N, C-alpha and C positions, 0 to 999 in steps of 0.2 A: 416883786413884792418883798418887803423886809418887815421885820417884827421888832416891836418895842414893848416894854411893860406899860400898863395902863397909864401911869403917870409920866411916861416918856414921849408922849405925843402932844404937841401943843399946836393948835390951829391959830394961825396969826392973821388970816385974812379969809373972808367969805364964809364964816361960820353960819351966818344967818341964811345962807343959800343951801345949806346941807339938808338933805332929807334922809330919814332912816327907814330902812325896809327890813322887816322881820318875816321870815318864812314860817311855816306851820307850827313849829315848836316854840316860837317867840323867844328863844334863848340867844341866838346869834343876832348881832346888830350890824347891818350893812349900810354904809353911808355913801350917798351919791350927791352930786351937784344937781340941784333942782333946775338950774339954767341950762346946762349942757349935757347932763346925764352921766358924766364920767364917774366911775367908781373911785372913791378917795381912800376909804379905810374900812376896817371891820373889826368887830370883837367876835371871835368864833365861839361856838358852843363847845368845841373840844378843848380849848384852852382860853377861858374867859378872862384870864389874868393878863392878857397882852392884846395889842392891836396889830393887825397886819395892815400895811399901808402901801399905796401905790407910789413908788418912788418917782414916777413920771409927774406927780403933782408937786414935787419939790422944786422950788425956783432955782434955776441954775444947774439942775442935774439932768443929764441926758441918759436915760436908762439903757440906751443901746451902746453906750460907752462903758458900762459896768459889766464886767465879765462874770462876777459872782452872784448877780441877781437874776433869779429865774423870771421868765416871762410867761404870761398867760394870755391867750387870745380871747378869752371869755367863753369859749366853747369847750376846748380841751384843757381842763384844769382839774386839780385835785377836788374831791367831793366837798370837803369842808376843812381846810387846813387851818 
């Protein structure tokens, strides 16, 4: 996962397939592909001025080759970074 300011993320393909999920407080916004279910990005409640995004969704980027990017398995992750 990497972070950018709200105006620093531009979706260039598949925007119509994104679904937004909001947990009980409805502050954070978590986006997923409605076709395959992959997490793409989120706007957290702790810092709503930035997006966290899944670097694995970037075309031409292999996240396993990036040493400085943390990985999350979807189970063992920070509570709401």
